[in-house]
C-alpha positions in Angstrom: -26.8 -8.7 -2.7 -23.4 -9.3 -4.8 -23.4 -11.1 -7.9 -21.0 -14.0 -7.7 -18.1 -14.0 -10.0 -18.5 -16.5 -13.2 -14.7 -17.1 -13.6 -12.9 -15.6 -10.6 -9.2 -15.2 -10.8 -6.6 -17.8 -9.8 -5.1 -16.9 -6.7 -2.5 -19.3 -6.9 -0.1 -17.0 -9.0 -0.4 -14.2 -6.1 1.2 -16.9 -3.9 3.9 -17.9 -6.3 4.6 -14.4 -7.1 5.4 -13.7 -3.5 7.6 -16.9 -3.3 9.4 -15.4 -6.3 10.1 -12.1 -4.7 11.2 -13.8 -1.4 13.8 -15.8 -3.4 15.1 -13.0 -5.4 15.5 -10.8 -2.0 17.2 -13.9 -0.3 19.8 -14.1 -3.2 20.1 -10.1 -3.2 21.0 -10.1 0.4 23.3 -12.9 0.4 25.3 -11.5 -2.6 25.3 -7.8 -1.3 25.0 -8.0 2.4 28.2 -8.6 4.6 28.2 -12.0 6.3 27.5 -10.8 10.0 24.4 -8.6 9.0 22.7 -11.4 6.6 20.3 -12.7 9.2 19.4 -9.2 10.3 18.6 -8.4 7.0 16.7 -11.6 6.0 14.4 -10.8 9.0 13.8 -7.3 7.5 13.0 -9.0 4.2 10.7 -11.4 5.8 8.7 -8.5 7.4 8.5 -6.8 3.8 7.5 -10.1 2.4 4.6 -10.2 4.9 3.6 -6.8 4.1 3.6 -7.9 0.0 1.7 -11.0 0.8 -1.2 -9.0 2.5 -1.1 -6.4 -0.3 -1.1 -9.1 -3.0 -4.0 -11.0 -1.5 -6.0 -7.6 -0.9 -5.3 -6.7 -4.6 -7.2 -9.7 -5.6 -10.3 -8.7 -3.9 -11.4 -12.1 -2.7 -12.3 -13.1 0.9 -12.6 -16.7 0.5 -9.6 -18.4 2.2 -7.9 -14.9 2.4 -5.9 -16.2 5.5 -4.9 -19.5 4.0 -3.5 -17.5 1.0 -1.5 -15.3 3.2 -0.3 -18.0 5.3 0.9 -20.1 2.4 2.7 -17.1 0.8 4.4 -16.2 4.3 5.3 -19.7 5.1 6.5 -20.6 1.6 8.7 -17.5 1.5 10.0 -18.3 5.0 11.2 -21.9 3.6 12.6 -20.4 0.5 14.4 -17.8 2.5 15.8 -20.5 5.0 17.0 -22.7 2.4 19.0 -19.9 0.6 20.1 -18.6 4.0 21.4 -22.4 4.8 23.1 -22.2 1.4 25.2 -19.3 2.2 25.8 -20.5 5.7 27.5 -23.5 4.2 29.2 -21.5 1.8 30.9 -19.5 4.4 32.1 -22.7 6.4 33.7 -24.3 3.5 37.4 -23.2 3.1 38.1 -21.8 -0.3 
C-alpha cells in the first residue's frame, strides 16, 4: 500500500507552462515562417504541444485527474495559438 502525499505538488503550474510554450511557439511561427506555411506549422506545433503536455503531466507522477490536466493543457494551448494565428491573419489582410 502506498503512503499518501502530505503536501502534493501543485499541478496548475504544469498546465500554465504548456500554455506559455504554446504562446512562444505561436509567436515564433508567426515571425519566422512564411505566410503560406503558417497553418501547417501551427498544426505541427500543436502536435508537439500535445506531446509536451503528456510529458509534463507524467513527470508530475500523479494519476488523479491526469486526463483533465492534459485536456486543459492542450485546449488552452489550442486557444492561445488560435488567437495568435488570428492576430497574424488580421495583420496580413490590413494594407500597410
